[in-house]
C-alpha positions in Angstrom: -2.1 -20.9 -13.3 -5.2 -20.8 -15.2 -6.0 -17.0 -14.1 -3.8 -14.8 -15.7 -5.6 -11.7 -13.9 -5.2 -13.0 -10.6 -1.3 -14.4 -11.6 -0.9 -10.2 -12.8 -2.8 -8.9 -9.6 -0.2 -11.5 -7.6 2.5 -9.6 -9.3 1.4 -6.1 -8.4 1.2 -7.5 -4.9 5.0 -8.8 -4.9 5.9 -5.4 -6.5 3.8 -4.0 -3.6 5.7 -5.3 -1.2 9.5 -4.8 -2.7 8.6 -1.0 -3.2 6.8 -0.1 0.3 10.0 -2.4 2.0 12.5 -0.1 -0.1 10.5 3.2 0.7 10.4 2.5 4.1 14.2 1.6 4.1 14.6 5.4 2.7 13.2 6.8 5.8 16.4 5.6 7.7 18.6 7.6 5.4 17.5 10.7 6.6 19.8 12.6 9.2 18.8 12.1 12.7 19.1 15.9 12.7 16.4 16.2 9.6 14.3 14.2 11.5 12.7 16.7 13.1 11.2 18.7 9.8 7.8 18.6 8.9 8.7 17.1 5.6 10.1 13.8 7.3 7.2 13.5 9.8 5.0 13.8 6.7 7.3 11.4 4.9 6.9 9.0 7.7 3.2 9.2 8.4 2.3 8.1 4.2 3.5 4.4 4.7 1.0 3.9 7.9 -1.5 5.3 6.0 -1.2 3.2 2.8 -1.3 0.5 5.0 -4.4 0.8 6.9 -6.7 2.0 3.6 -5.2 -1.3 2.3 -6.7 -2.8 5.6 -9.7 -1.0 5.0 -10.1 -2.1 1.2 -9.4 -5.6 2.2 -12.1 -5.9 4.5 -14.6 -4.2 2.1 -13.3 -6.7 -0.5 -14.1 -9.8 1.9 -17.5 -7.8 3.5 -15.8 -7.4 6.9 -17.2 -4.9 9.1 -14.5 -2.3 10.1 -14.2 0.8 11.9 -12.7 4.0 10.0 -9.6 4.9 11.6 -9.8 7.9 13.3 -6.1 8.7 12.5 -5.5 8.2 8.8 -1.9 9.2 9.3 -0.5 7.8 12.1 2.8 8.2 13.9 3.9 4.7 13.2 7.7 3.7 14.5 9.4 2.4 11.5 9.1 -1.1 13.4 5.7 -1.0 13.9 5.2 0.2 10.1 7.2 -2.9 9.0 5.1 -5.5 10.8 1.8 -3.6 9.8 2.7 -3.8 6.2 4.1 -7.5 6.6 0.9 -8.6 8.2 -1.0 -6.6 5.4 0.8 -8.1 2.6 0.3 -11.8 3.7 -3.6 -11.2 3.9 -3.7 -9.6 0.2 -1.8 -12.5 -0.7 -4.2 -14.9 1.1 -7.1 -13.0 -0.9 -6.0 -12.6 -4.3 -4.7 -16.7 -3.8 -8.0 -17.4 -3.4 -9.9 -15.7 -6.6 -10.3 -16.5 -10.0 -10.4 -14.3 -12.9 -14.3 -14.3 -13.1 -14.3 -13.3 -9.1 -12.2 -10.1 -10.5 -15.3 -8.6 -12.2 -18.0 -9.5 -9.3 -18.8 -6.0 -8.0 -18.7 -5.2 -4.1 -21.6 -2.9 -2.4 -19.4 -0.5 0.3 -19.2 2.5 2.3 -16.7 4.8 2.1 -14.8 6.7 5.0 -17.6 9.6 4.7 -20.4 6.8 4.7 -21.5 7.1 0.8 -22.5 3.8 -0.4 -20.8 3.1 -3.9 -20.3 -0.5 -5.8 -17.0 -1.0 -7.4 -15.6 -4.4 -8.9 -13.2 -6.8 -7.4 -10.5 -5.6 -10.2 -11.0 -1.8 -10.1 -10.5 -1.8 -6.3 -7.3 -3.7 -6.8 -6.3 -1.3 -9.1 -7.2 1.5 -6.7 -5.3 0.2 -4.3 -2.0 -0.4 -6.2 -2.1 3.3 -7.6 -3.1 4.6 -4.3 0.1 3.0 -2.8 2.1 4.1 -5.7 1.3 7.5 -5.5 2.0 8.0 -1.9 5.6 6.5 -2.4 6.1 9.3 -4.9 5.3 11.6 -1.9 7.9 9.7 0.2 10.6 9.7 -2.3 10.0 13.7 -2.6 9.9 14.4 1.3 12.8 12.2 1.9 14.3 14.0 -0.7 13.8 17.3 0.9 14.7 15.7 4.4 18.2 15.2 2.8 18.1 11.4 2.8 18.7 9.0 -0.6 15.0 8.7 -2.3 14.4 5.1 -3.3 13.9 3.8 -6.7 11.0 2.1 -6.3 9.5 1.8 -10.3 7.9 -0.8 -11.5 9.9 -1.7 -14.3 13.1 -1.8 -11.6 11.4 -4.4 -9.8 10.8 -6.3 -13.0 14.3 -6.1 -13.7 15.8 -7.4 -10.2 13.3 -10.3 -10.5 14.6 -11.5 -13.3 
């Protein structure tokens, strides 16, 4: 690929898919009798939240009109979360694959959830999206542990090791 920035973003998207799948699977390790605890409920809402945020950011990048979700932390089932993540992952791969390195410097004008107008580069938005997801995966790991489950190892370096 003649676009090393795009190649790097596509690699981060591959990592995103891998890490989110592992984090989602970690929810299944929580004992059934612990799944009514607030810590588990919150853990189960974080990946749907990240998925919604990734969807909104992609719409902003594409210049597509969208509604702000009424509930940013929905109570999706594991199956629904997996389905939605898969759809959003495919959309992100398609979007990133359509870009050139020069496109990453393009400035996008958008409105925040609160209606405030901002401008950010495509690269900065992508960087934000990937870091936002990582932040919430860390929260999932902590909450899964608190709920008696086995936290997933989702560090980027682990992803690079298993990709070899």
